[in-house]
SEPA-484728 format. One record per residue (C-alpha): residue number from 0; residue in three letters; x, y, z. Coordinates in Angstrom, 3 decimals, always signed. Example, Ala and Ser with C-alpha at 12.3 -4.5 7.8 and 13.67 -1.06 7.14 Angstrom:
2
num  residu  c1  c2  c3
0  ALA  +12.300  -4.500  +7.800;
1  SER  +13.670  -1.060  +7.140;
END
This chain:
188
num  residu  c1  c2  c3
0  MET  +93.310  -25.331  +93.483;
1  SER  +96.868  -23.959  +93.874;
2  LEU  +99.049  -23.907  +96.985;
3  ALA  +98.858  -20.122  +97.021;
4  SER  +95.135  -20.099  +97.693;
5  PRO  +93.818  -18.626  +100.973;
6  LYS  +92.566  -22.047  +102.088;
7  PHE  +96.069  -23.544  +102.090;
8  ALA  +97.588  -20.400  +103.670;
9  SER  +95.265  -20.626  +106.666;
10  LEU  +95.968  -24.376  +106.912;
11  GLY  +99.698  -23.582  +107.103;
12  ILE  +99.106  -21.116  +109.911;
13  VAL  +97.057  -23.678  +111.839;
14  VAL  +99.773  -26.346  +111.404;
15  ARG  +102.494  -23.940  +112.626;
16  LEU  +100.385  -22.860  +115.580;
17  PHE  +99.680  -26.483  +116.513;
18  SER  +103.404  -27.327  +116.378;
19  VAL  +104.260  -24.376  +118.651;
20  VAL  +101.608  -25.443  +121.182;
21  ALA  +102.842  -29.054  +121.043;
22  LEU  +106.440  -27.997  +121.710;
23  ALA  +105.408  -25.632  +124.514;
24  SER  +103.354  -28.335  +126.221;
25  GLN  +106.443  -30.532  +126.475;
26  THR  +108.303  -27.906  +128.514;
27  ASN  +105.520  -26.930  +130.921;
28  GLY  +106.733  -29.320  +133.628;
29  CYS  +110.219  -27.745  +133.605;
30  PHE  +109.191  -24.160  +134.119;
31  GLN  +108.468  -22.881  +137.596;
32  PRO  +107.977  -19.152  +138.178;
33  MET  +110.502  -17.775  +140.630;
34  TYR  +108.110  -15.786  +142.815;
35  ALA  +105.034  -18.040  +142.508;
36  GLU  +103.416  -19.984  +145.337;
37  HIS  +104.525  -23.607  +145.502;
38  ALA  +101.929  -26.339  +145.118;
39  ASP  +103.830  -28.709  +147.440;
40  GLY  +103.469  -26.384  +150.433;
41  SER  +107.133  -25.341  +150.631;
42  PRO  +107.719  -21.636  +151.322;
43  ALA  +107.728  -19.347  +148.315;
44  LEU  +110.734  -17.228  +147.440;
45  ARG  +108.983  -14.105  +148.736;
46  ASP  +108.547  -15.750  +152.159;
47  LYS  +112.230  -16.702  +152.233;
48  LEU  +113.318  -13.187  +151.314;
49  MET  +111.074  -11.711  +154.001;
50  ALA  +112.923  -13.826  +156.594;
51  VAL  +116.251  -12.038  +155.992;
52  GLU  +117.185  -9.664  +158.797;
53  LEU  +118.935  -6.436  +157.780;
54  PRO  +120.964  -5.085  +160.715;
55  PRO  +122.179  -1.479  +160.555;
56  VAL  +125.439  -0.934  +158.706;
57  ASP  +128.394  -0.386  +161.027;
58  LYS  +129.463  +3.172  +160.153;
59  PRO  +129.974  +6.208  +162.418;
60  ASN  +126.802  +8.190  +163.079;
61  ALA  +126.250  +11.362  +161.020;
62  SER  +128.997  +10.423  +158.561;
63  PRO  +128.493  +10.426  +154.777;
64  GLU  +129.035  +6.644  +154.806;
65  ALA  +126.244  +6.235  +157.370;
66  ARG  +123.828  +8.028  +155.017;
67  ILE  +124.809  +5.702  +152.166;
68  GLY  +124.464  +2.705  +154.501;
69  VAL  +120.940  +3.770  +155.406;
70  GLU  +120.116  +4.275  +151.710;
71  ILE  +121.353  +0.772  +150.814;
72  ARG  +119.575  -0.790  +153.802;
73  ASN  +116.271  +0.963  +153.007;
74  ALA  +116.469  -0.016  +149.336;
75  LEU  +117.207  -3.629  +150.293;
76  ALA  +114.354  -3.682  +152.798;
77  PHE  +111.916  -2.457  +150.153;
78  LYS  +113.203  -4.992  +147.600;
79  LEU  +113.045  -7.897  +150.069;
80  TYR  +109.890  -7.053  +152.008;
81  GLY  +107.948  -4.843  +149.624;
82  ASN  +105.510  -2.697  +151.554;
83  ALA  +105.246  -5.296  +154.338;
84  THR  +107.596  -5.884  +157.227;
85  GLY  +109.876  -8.850  +157.566;
86  THR  +108.801  -12.060  +159.257;
87  ALA  +110.649  -13.994  +161.949;
88  PRO  +114.237  -13.959  +160.677;
89  THR  +116.018  -17.140  +159.614;
90  HIS  +119.019  -15.384  +158.078;
91  LYS  +120.982  -12.188  +158.697;
92  LEU  +122.656  -10.126  +155.968;
93  VAL  +125.870  -8.415  +157.064;
94  LEU  +126.927  -5.617  +154.730;
95  LYS  +130.247  -3.762  +154.521;
96  PHE  +131.120  -1.201  +151.891;
97  THR  +133.603  +1.461  +150.866;
98  THR  +133.018  +4.539  +148.742;
99  ASN  +135.244  +6.468  +146.387;
100  ARG  +135.015  +9.560  +144.236;
101  SER  +137.107  +10.373  +141.182;
102  SER  +137.234  +13.037  +138.470;
103  LEU  +136.619  +11.718  +134.988;
104  ILE  +136.771  +14.714  +132.679;
105  VAL  +138.754  +17.863  +133.414;
106  SER  +138.192  +21.084  +131.501;
107  GLN  +141.303  +22.197  +129.617;
108  ALA  +140.299  +25.843  +129.913;
109  THR  +139.829  +25.977  +133.686;
110  GLY  +141.572  +22.844  +134.939;
111  LEU  +138.469  +22.014  +136.980;
112  PRO  +136.634  +18.688  +136.702;
113  THR  +133.360  +18.733  +134.764;
114  THR  +132.341  +15.105  +135.350;
115  GLU  +132.974  +13.007  +138.426;
116  ASN  +132.353  +9.403  +139.339;
117  VAL  +130.982  +7.978  +142.599;
118  GLY  +131.771  +4.369  +143.403;
119  ILE  +130.545  +1.916  +146.027;
120  ASP  +132.228  -1.439  +146.576;
121  ALA  +130.167  -3.720  +148.819;
122  GLN  +130.775  -7.055  +150.492;
123  TYR  +127.866  -8.999  +151.906;
124  ASN  +127.580  -12.119  +154.003;
125  LEU  +124.376  -14.129  +154.538;
126  VAL  +124.446  -15.864  +157.905;
127  GLU  +121.985  -18.586  +158.912;
128  LEU  +120.761  -17.687  +162.398;
129  ALA  +120.057  -21.263  +163.546;
130  THR  +123.664  -22.394  +163.061;
131  ASP  +125.402  -18.988  +162.989;
132  LYS  +127.250  -20.115  +159.859;
133  SER  +127.874  -18.166  +156.708;
134  VAL  +125.866  -19.702  +153.860;
135  MET  +126.681  -17.172  +151.134;
136  THR  +129.175  -14.380  +150.616;
137  GLY  +129.690  -12.070  +147.711;
138  THR  +130.877  -8.733  +146.452;
139  THR  +129.305  -6.194  +144.168;
140  PHE  +130.079  -2.718  +142.978;
141  SER  +128.398  +0.254  +141.399;
142  ARG  +129.642  +3.361  +139.646;
143  ALA  +127.528  +6.435  +138.924;
144  SER  +128.755  +9.538  +137.182;
145  TYR  +127.437  +13.068  +137.417;
146  ASP  +128.097  +16.376  +135.685;
147  MET  +129.125  +19.407  +137.626;
148  PRO  +127.239  +22.525  +136.534;
149  GLY  +130.118  +24.929  +137.203;
150  SER  +132.284  +26.356  +139.927;
151  TYR  +129.681  +28.979  +140.898;
152  GLN  +126.937  +26.433  +141.579;
153  ARG  +128.346  +24.503  +144.506;
154  PHE  +124.934  +23.498  +145.897;
155  ALA  +123.909  +22.030  +142.540;
156  ARG  +127.197  +20.117  +142.544;
157  GLN  +126.503  +18.739  +146.026;
158  ARG  +122.996  +17.689  +144.994;
159  ALA  +124.298  +15.980  +141.850;
160  PHE  +126.871  +14.158  +143.996;
161  ARG  +124.185  +13.008  +146.435;
162  ASP  +121.909  +11.831  +143.611;
163  ALA  +124.799  +9.825  +142.145;
164  GLU  +125.395  +8.221  +145.553;
165  ASP  +121.704  +7.321  +145.783;
166  ARG  +121.725  +5.782  +142.291;
167  ALA  +124.805  +3.733  +143.171;
168  ALA  +123.190  +2.595  +146.448;
169  GLN  +120.033  +1.500  +144.593;
170  GLU  +122.146  -0.522  +142.168;
171  ILE  +124.014  -2.195  +145.034;
172  ALA  +120.686  -3.135  +146.645;
173  GLU  +119.380  -4.519  +143.338;
174  ASN  +122.516  -6.634  +142.842;
175  ILE  +122.334  -8.065  +146.364;
176  GLN  +118.584  -8.758  +146.109;
177  THR  +119.101  -10.605  +142.826;
178  ARG  +121.864  -12.740  +144.339;
179  LEU  +119.758  -13.505  +147.426;
180  ALA  +116.802  -14.504  +145.226;
181  ALA  +119.062  -16.806  +143.228;
182  TYR  +120.416  -18.362  +146.432;
183  PHE  +116.995  -19.010  +147.910;
184  ALA  +115.567  -20.260  +144.611;
185  THR  +118.375  -22.746  +143.937;
186  GLY  +119.911  -23.289  +147.357;
187  THR  +123.414  -22.456  +146.108;
END
């Protein structure tokens, strides 16, 4: 019988499969899913995230920045709470941000911009309510570009601008939610 026979080929597969299972069984005590329930009774990450209070962003009413603040706050609330509401808060997230808009590509024929960029720079501070101390601070940013359909389509340009702002706000919320999850999972 040669080593190329089907009997030895299937034996090789079984040996490789057994070695993979043996190596994986050695690491099973190290791995703990981030969003799973804890067997020791400590609160899960989802419960910790649901205890973060999201106060309204301090921007003037009916301003473009207030709309972006509401968009970021709503996106964060959905990412932290899901379709539920928050529980009794243990922490408060204070958010401050600035926006900017710049032209990226300018048409040589008309001198008008054809692509613009929307930017949001955000600073956030997680405050523990029991001690009123800051436990985590950070900054994040997002840039979203959009094409302008032409000088005669000003409403399409405004809608593209608003969609770019919304995309940037969603990215800011995702960045903050990821950092909060990392803080609550590791404690740092």
